[in-house]
Backbone as a ProteinNet text record, in pm:
[ID]
protein_1_A
[PRIMARY]
MGAPIDEAADVFTLINTFHTSRERQGAIVESLRRFTEDVARELPGFVAASMHVSLDGARVVNYVQWRSRADLDAMLALPSAKVHMAEVGALADKVEPVPYRVAYVGSAG
[TERTIARY]
15787.3	15896.1	15930	15944.8	15987.2	16144.1	16180.1	16324	16373.5	16505.9	16566.4	16615.9	16627.9	16690.7	16847.1	16917.7	17064	17125.1	17228.1	17297.1	17363.4	17377	17441.4	17337	17208.8	17104.7	17086.6	17060.1	17037.5	16906.6	16833.6	16692.1	16661.6	16551.4	16507.9	16412	16441.5	16343.1	16270.6	16138.3	16058.8	15976.6	15995	15920	15820.8	15711.9	15585.7	15534.3	15531	15473.7	15344.2	15226.4	15096.6	15054.8	15040.8	14987.4	14835.9	14781.7	14647.3	14582.3	14450.7	14414.4	14401.1	14371.6	14358.3	14251.6	14135.4	14025.3	14053.6	14151.8	14166.4	14299.3	14367.3	14493.1	14468.3	14371	14343.9	14300.1	14215.5	14193.4	14292.8	14403	14516.9	14589.6	14616.4	14685	14608.9	14479.4	14405.7	14412.8	14401.3	14428.8	14547.2	14657.3	14786.4	14812.1	14764.1	14771.2	14700.2	14571.5	14493.7	14569.2	14607.2	14690.7	14812.2	14883	15003.1	14966.9	14870.1	14837.3	14775.3	14690.1	14601	14677.8	14772.9	14829.5	14977	15038.3	15189	15272.5	15225.1	15329.9	15325.9	15223.5	15231.6	15319.4	15357.1	15423.7	15575.8	15624.2	15773.8	15841.6	15947	16028.3	15994.8	15872.9	15829.7	15917	15964.3	16037.6	15957	15933.3	15860.2	15791.2	15702.4	15641.3	15606.4	15614.9	15573.9	15512.7	15401.3	15342.3	15364.9	15399.2	15409.4	15318.6	15249.2	15162	15217.7	15203	15256.8	15162	15201.4	15133.8	15036.3	15063.8	14986.8	14853.5	14857.3	14754.7	14770.1	14871.8	14872.7	14954.3	15011.2	15101	15103.4	15110.6	15144.4	15260.6	15353.7	15472.1	15459.2	15480.5	15496.6	15632.6	15688.5	15823.2	15817	15862.8	15849.5	15972.3	16012.8	16118.5	16082.9	16145.8	16132.4	16283.3	16286.8	16425.8	16486.8	16406.8	16453.2	16335.7	16385.7	16302.8	16208.2	16256.9	16178.4	16056.7	16092.2	15986.6	15870.1	15905.3	15820.3	15741.3	15819.7	15739.2	15638.6	15674.2	15572.6	15454.1	15463	15345.6	15269.9	15324.2	15258.1	15185.4	15223.3	15144.8	15025.5	14990.8	14879.6	14748.1	14652.7	14526.2	14483	14514.6	14478.8	14565.7	14677.2	14770.6	14723.7	14671.2	14619.1	14500.4	14399.3	14293.4	14321.7	14414.1	14478.1	14535.8	14616.8	14674.1	14576.2	14489.1	14372.2	14285.7	14264.6	14195.1	14273	14403.9	14479.9	14510	14530.6	14569.1	14438.8	14324.6	14207.3	14199.3	14256.8	14246	14360.2	14446.7	14564.8	14541.9	14596.8	14609.9	14724	14826.3	14948.4	15032	15089.9	15165.1	15299.6	15410.4	15536	15607.3	15616.7	15699.5	15853.9	15942.3	16082.1	16174.6	16240.4	16333.1	16455.9	16504.5	16613	16705.6	16812.1	16918.1	16969.6	16965.1	17019	17158.4	17197.1	17328.6	17400.7	17324	17377.7	17268.8	17311.1	17206.2	17288.2	17249.6	17295.7	17204.9	17249.1	17162.2	17237	17146.3	17191.2	17298.1	17399.7	17492.6	17584.7
14819.7	14914.1	14904.6	15023.7	15042.4	15019.6	14988.6	14985.8	15119.3	15133.7	15266.8	15288.9	15407.9	15424.7	15425.8	15334.3	15308.7	15271.8	15348.6	15318	15172.6	15108.1	14977.2	14871.3	14903	14815.1	14745.3	14615.1	14539.3	14525.5	14638.5	14637.9	14707	14674.5	14745.6	14837.9	14971.2	15079.1	15118.1	15138.5	15195.6	15310.9	15428.9	15554.8	15584.2	15580.6	15598	15751.7	15830	15964.1	15952.8	15996	15999.2	16144.5	16193.8	16341.3	16326.7	16422.9	16407.6	16556.5	16545.9	16669.7	16669.8	16781.2	16786.1	16707.9	16697.7	16615.2	16452	16413.6	16287.2	16241.2	16325.7	16298.4	16186.8	16224.4	16127.5	15983.7	15971	15842.1	15757.9	15829.1	15762.1	15706.8	15789.1	15734.8	15618.3	15633.1	15534.7	15390.3	15399.4	15273.6	15225.1	15291.4	15263.1	15193.6	15260.6	15208.2	15077.3	15073.8	14949.4	14828.5	14846.8	14744.7	14706.3	14784	14773	14668.1	14730.4	14651.2	14520.8	14503.5	14393.5	14282.1	14326.5	14236.4	14247.9	14353.9	14360.7	14317.9	14364.5	14326.9	14181.9	14104.3	13964.2	13888.2	13944.3	13877.9	13864.6	13756.7	13739.2	13867.4	13899.2	14014.6	14144	14180.3	14302.3	14353.4	14476.7	14538.8	14653.5	14754.4	14873.1	14969.2	15037.7	15136	15273.2	15385.9	15508	15583.7	15678.8	15763.2	15908	15980.9	16130.2	16206.5	16312.2	16393.7	16535.2	16602.5	16728.1	16825.9	16938.1	17027.2	17111.1	17109.5	17183.8	17088.6	16947.2	16850.6	16784.4	16830.2	16774.3	16657.4	16591.5	16474.1	16376.1	16262.5	16158.2	16081.9	16048.2	15984.1	15858	15751.2	15619.2	15562	15546.2	15497.6	15359.2	15262	15099.7	15050.9	14952.6	14881	14734.7	14664.6	14525.2	14461	14319.8	14262.2	14254.7	14238.3	14237.2	14283.4	14307.3	14335.8	14226.6	14105.7	13974.7	13964.5	14003	14013.3	14110.5	14235.2	14331.5	14263.6	14214.3	14149.9	14056.3	13966	13860.2	13922.7	14037.9	14100.3	14159.3	14225.3	14297.1	14186.2	14074.9	13965.8	13908.3	13949.2	13892.4	13958.8	13896.6	13949.2	14071.4	14055.1	14157.2	14294.6	14265.5	14384	14451.2	14389.3	14436.8	14533.3	14474.9	14539.5	14673.5	14662.4	14779.7	14875.1	14833	14938.6	15005.1	14932.6	15004.9	15093.9	15070.8	15166	15285.5	15266.8	15381.5	15461.3	15392	15451.6	15561.3	15499.1	15577.3	15708.3	15716.9	15819.8	15936.6	15900.5	15987.8	16030.4	16155.3	16200.5	16127.8	16104	16063.1	15978.2	15865.4	15792	15762.8	15803.9	15780.5	15698.7	15553.9	15468.4	15472.7	15488	15484.9	15417.3	15323.2	15243.8	15339.4	15325.3	15391.6	15293.3	15366	15299	15413.2	15377.4	15490.9	15501.2	15630.6	15665.4	15728.3	15802	15876.4	15900.9	15877.1	15937.5	16012.6	16121.8	16221.6	16230.9	16272.6	16282.2	16377.7	16433.3	16524.3	16453.9	16528.6	16485.2	16408.3
12781.4	12764.9	12620.3	12547.6	12411.5	12396.6	12273.9	12242.9	12231.3	12298.7	12269.3	12119.4	12088.2	11957.2	11980.1	11914.4	11929	11806.6	11759.8	11637.1	11649.3	11766.9	11755	11762.6	11774.4	11769.3	11625.9	11621.1	11496.1	11466.9	11420.8	11398.4	11252.9	11197.7	11074.4	11112.3	11074.3	11118.6	10989.9	11017.1	10910.4	10966.8	10892.2	10926.5	10834.2	10874.4	10792.4	10810	10714.6	10738.4	10654.5	10743.9	10694.9	10677.9	10555.9	10534	10554.4	10631	10655.1	10686.1	10746.4	10796.8	10953.2	11018.4	11150.9	11207.9	11119.2	11146.8	11159.1	11074.3	11063.1	11142.5	11183.1	11252.3	11362.6	11450	11577.7	11521	11420.5	11369.4	11311.9	11246.7	11207.5	11331.3	11424.7	11543.1	11604.6	11624.3	11676.1	11613.7	11475.1	11387.2	11399.4	11406.1	11411	11574	11666.9	11801.2	11812.9	11765.2	11761.8	11701.1	11589.1	11515	11580.3	11633.6	11720.8	11834.6	11903	12034.2	12013.4	11900.3	11871.8	11788.8	11703.7	11601.6	11611.3	11582.5	11551.9	11674.1	11796.5	11901.1	11946.6	11896.4	11928.2	11813.7	11718.8	11601.4	11612.9	11555.7	11569.6	11504.9	11573.9	11503.7	11541.6	11601.7	11630.8	11748.2	11745.1	11872.9	11911	11844.9	11913.1	11808.1	11861.4	11764.3	11839.6	11777.5	11831.5	11732.6	11772.5	11680.2	11725.3	11626.8	11659.2	11578.5	11636.1	11555.9	11541.8	11428.3	11406	11478	11526.4	11583.4	11507.6	11361.2	11275	11229.1	11293.5	11249.2	11109.3	11033.1	10903	10883.3	10990	10955	11091.7	11067.4	11175	11121.7	11213.3	11191.7	11277.1	11204.8	11276.6	11268.1	11384.1	11388.8	11430.9	11349.8	11383.7	11364.2	11475.8	11454.8	11462.1	11366.8	11355.1	11364.6	11396.1	11403.5	11252.4	11157.4	11021	10913.2	10794.8	10684.1	10661.3	10667.7	10661.2	10749.2	10883.2	10977.3	10946.2	10901.5	10856.6	10727.6	10631.5	10523	10550.9	10650.5	10694.3	10750.5	10831.3	10882.1	10769	10673.4	10568.2	10488.6	10491.1	10411.8	10470.4	10603.3	10673.7	10621.9	10614.8	10565.2	10678.3	10795.3	10897.7	10856.3	10825.2	10783.8	10659.8	10567.4	10451	10475.4	10569.5	10600.1	10669.3	10746.4	10833	10728.5	10665.1	10556.3	10474.8	10431.3	10356.2	10442.5	10567.5	10661.4	10686.6	10718.6	10757.4	10632	10518.1	10407.6	10350.5	10375.9	10339.4	10417.1	10545.3	10628.6	10601.6	10504.1	10472.5	10329.6	10307.9	10170.2	10090.9	10177	10120.5	10218.8	10189	10291.4	10226.9	10317	10262.7	10359.4	10331.5	10408.4	10350.6	10465.1	10417.9	10514.7	10477.1	10571.6	10603.7	10744.8	10784.5	10851.6	10889.4	10955.5	11068	11193.9	11284	11269.4	11252.1	11231.1	11348.8	11438.1	11551.4	11644.4	11772.5	11888.2	11985.6	12015	12101.7	12219.9	12342	12451.1	12551.9	12644.6	12743.1	12825.1	12887.7	12987.1	12927.4
[MASK]
+++++++++++++++++++++++++++++++++++++++++++++++++++++++++++++++++++++++++++++++++++++++++++++++++++++++++++++

C-alpha cells in the first residue's frame, strides 16, 4: 500500500519530471518501476513512489516520498542508483527534480 498524500505527513517529497518522446516514455516508466521494486523499496527511509505519464507522450512524472532528505541522499550515493540515474537520464531529453512540501489536500465528500 502506498503512502497517502497528506499535508500532516512528515515526509520529504521529490517530484521528477522527465521530458521525453512518446517512443521512450514507456522505457522511462519501466526503468523507474524496476529501480523502485528492486532497490529503493528495500532502503531505509523509502516511503512510496508513483509514476504518471502525460497523455501526449512527452513527459513522465515520478512522485517519490522519503522519510527525510538524508534518506534520499543516501540512496543517491549508491552505485546502483548512479547507474539507474544515468540509464533513465539517457532516455529523457531533460530531467527536472524539484523538492516539494504538501501544502493542501482536498477530496470528495
